[in-house]
N, C-alpha and C positions, 0 to 999 in steps of 0.2 A: 503546494500541497505535497506532503511527504509521500502519499500513495503513488504519485507520479514517479518519484525517485525510486521507490521500491519496485514498481512495475518495470521501469527502465532497467534497473539492476538485474531483475529476473530475466528480462528479455536478453540482456547482454550475456548473462551466465549461460543461457540456453542457446545463444547464438541465433536468436530469432530476429527477423526483419520486420515483422508486423504484429500488431496487437491481436489479430485474429488467431495467431498461433498460441498466445496465452489463453485466449478464450477456449480453444480446443483442449488445452490441458485441464481447464476448469470444467469443461463440459457445458459451457454456456454460449449464448449467442454473442458475437463480437460487439454488438451494441451495449452489452452489459459492461464490457471493459471500458468503453467510451464513457458510460455513466459513472463508473468508478473514477476515471480521470477527472471528470467534471464535478465530482463531489455529490452527485445525485444518487449514487448507490454506494452505501458503505460496504467496506470489505469486512468480512467476519474475522474474529480473532484467529480462527483456524486457518483461514485463507492468508492472513498476514504472516503467521508463523510459517506456513508452507512456502510462501514467496521468499521470505527472509532466509530460510534454511537453504533453499536452492541457490539463492543469490549470494550466499556467504555473508549475510548481514546478521548482526546480533538480533535475535528475535525480540529481546526486551526493548532494544532501541526502536525496532520497527513498530512494536505495539504502542510505545509511548508516542512516537511520531504520528501514527495514524489516529490515536485517541485525541491528540492535540488538535488535529485537523477537524475532528468531528464536533468539537464543542463550539457553540455559538457565543457563549459568554466570554468576553475578552479577558476578564480577570482569571477565570478558570483555564482558559486556553493558554494564558501566560504561565500559569502554574504547571500545566502539563509540559510546556516547552522548557521550563527550568529543569524539570526532572529528566527530560529527553537530552538536554545539552550537557548533563553531568557526565 
């Protein structure tokens, strides 16, 4: 899942060791970061852009990657991935 890569890139950029530090930045309980990583809680577009900008990742790439993760339809998911990989 792309969100895990994005969270890890953010954690690396901030020199964090634990996900609870990300949770603190977001003002949420650490379990919500765990839910993001498991795909049980989707990250909002605003959160995606925030993570990407801090991590030095192209926000458009981050949005495409996360939206591809969200879709359950394999055909639509593949279309998102095609856009993301360009």
